[in-house]
C-alpha positions in Angstrom: 0.1 0.0 0.0 2.8 2.4 0.8 3.8 2.6 -2.8 0.4 3.9 -3.8 0.5 7.0 -1.5 2.9 9.2 -3.7 0.5 8.5 -6.6 -2.4 9.4 -4.5 -0.8 12.5 -3.2 -0.3 13.7 -6.8 -3.9 13.1 -7.5 -5.0 15.0 -4.5 -3.0 18.1 -4.9 -4.3 18.3 -8.6 -8.1 17.8 -7.8 -8.1 20.0 -4.8 -6.3 22.9 -6.8 -9.0 22.4 -9.6 -11.9 21.9 -7.2 -12.6 18.4 -9.1 -14.1 15.1 -7.7 -13.5 11.5 -8.2 -15.2 8.2 -7.6 -13.9 4.7 -8.1 -15.3 1.3 -9.4 -13.0 -1.6 -8.8 -13.0 -5.3 -9.1 -9.8 -7.1 -8.4 -7.9 -4.3 -6.8 -10.5 -5.0 -3.8 -10.6 -1.3 -2.7 -7.0 -0.4 -2.9 -7.4 2.5 -5.4 -10.0 4.0 -3.1 -7.9 3.2 0.0 -4.9 5.1 -1.5 -7.0 8.1 -2.5 -8.6 8.2 1.0 -5.4 8.1 2.8 -4.4 11.5 2.0 -5.6 14.1 4.5 -8.3 16.2 3.2 -9.8 13.4 1.0 -13.3 14.5 1.5 -12.6 17.6 -0.6 -12.3 15.4 -3.9 -13.2 11.8 -3.0 -16.9 11.4 -3.5 -17.3 7.5 -3.1 -16.3 4.3 -4.4 -17.6 0.6 -5.1 -16.0 -2.7 -5.0 -17.9 -4.3 -7.9 -16.3 -7.8 -7.7 -19.4 -9.5 -8.8 -22.2 -9.1 -11.6 -24.7 -8.5 -8.6 -22.6 -5.8 -7.0 -22.1 -4.0 -10.6 -25.8 -4.1 -10.9 -26.7 -2.9 -7.5 -23.9 -0.5 -6.8 -23.1 1.6 -9.9 -26.5 0.5 -11.8 -24.9 -1.0 -15.0 -27.5 -3.4 -16.8 -26.3 -6.7 -18.3 -27.3 -5.0 -21.4 -24.5 -2.5 -21.4 -22.1 -5.3 -22.0 -24.1 -7.1 -24.7 -21.5 -8.4 -27.4 -18.2 -7.4 -25.6 -16.2 -9.4 -23.2 -16.3 -7.7 -19.8 -12.7 -7.7 -18.9 -11.3 -5.4 -21.6 -10.5 -1.8 -21.8 -14.2 -1.3 -23.4 -15.7 -3.2 -20.4 -13.8 -1.0 -17.9 -14.6 2.2 -19.8 -18.5 1.3 -19.5 -17.8 1.0 -15.7 -16.0 4.1 -15.6 -18.5 6.1 -17.2 -21.4 4.6 -15.3 -19.3 5.4 -11.9 -18.8 8.8 -13.1 -22.7 9.3 -13.8 -23.8 7.4 -10.6 -21.5 9.5 -8.3 -21.9 12.8 -10.3 -18.0 13.5 -10.2 -15.6 15.1 -12.5 -13.5 11.9 -12.8 -13.9 8.1 -12.3 -11.5 5.3 -12.3 -12.5 1.8 -13.0 -10.7 -1.6 -12.7 -11.5 -5.0 -13.8 -9.2 -8.0 -14.0 -8.2 -11.4 -12.5 -5.7 -10.9 -9.7 -5.1 -14.5 -9.3 -3.5 -17.0 -8.5 -5.7 -18.5 -11.3 -7.4 -16.8 -14.0 -11.0 -15.6 -14.1 -14.1 -17.2 -15.3 -13.9 -15.1 -18.7 -10.7 -16.8 -19.5 -8.5 -14.2 -18.6 -5.1 -15.3 -17.1 -3.9 -14.3 -13.6 -2.3 -10.9 -14.1 -4.7 -9.3 -16.5 -6.4 -6.1 -15.5 -8.2 -3.4 -17.9 -8.3 0.2 -16.4 -10.4 3.0 -17.7 -10.6 6.9 -16.7 -13.6 8.8 -17.5 -13.6 12.5 -17.2 -12.8 15.5 -19.4 -10.7 13.1 -21.2 -11.0 9.3 -21.4 -8.1 6.8 -21.4 -7.7 3.2 -20.8 -5.0 0.7 -20.5 -4.5 -3.2 -20.1 -1.9 -4.4 -17.7 -0.2 -7.9 -17.9 1.9 -8.9 -15.0 2.3 -12.5 -16.0 2.1 -13.3 -12.2 0.0 -15.5 -10.2 0.8 -13.5 -7.0 -2.6 -12.2 -6.0 -1.9 -9.4 -3.5 1.2 -8.5 -5.8 -1.2 -8.1 -8.8 -3.8 -6.2 -6.8 -0.9 -3.6 -5.8 0.4 -3.5 -9.3 -3.1 -2.9 -10.8 -3.9 -0.2 -8.3 -0.6 1.6 -9.0 -1.4 1.3 -12.9 -4.7 2.9 -12.3 -3.4 5.5 -10.3 -0.7 6.3 -12.8 -3.1 6.6 -15.5 -5.2 9.0 -13.6 -2.1 11.0 -12.9 -1.5 11.1 -16.5 -5.1 12.1 -17.3 -4.9 15.0 -14.9 -1.6 16.2 -16.4 -2.8 16.2 -20.1 
């Protein structure tokens, strides 16, 4: 978790300066992205909320994404992550959102993705997405790597 704090600090400074807000919809990171953002004093100025959407039931209930939104696409893709990011941005009425979906390990997920595969999306004034492949079966290590990738993508997005 400690390696995530410097990234969260950069995000916090920029969001506070601009008066912007953020929400998170994360899956295989299990709340690490939100925890990093919340670890910065004064987080209530920019962090509105987050959801660990680890299951379809959680996705439906917490960020109100219907199954039809994923019709014809594989869910653990950059396109799928963007659907979640846009839904979180709308649901929480924020300037920015981060979404993450993946397979932390030690085995792959039920969609056929290997351990160490994650897709991350940012929705805001600009949109970006990335796929992360660690090649590792280390569940906790992957969770941290995915969270770091999400926070890095957010820093890059804010700097654009």
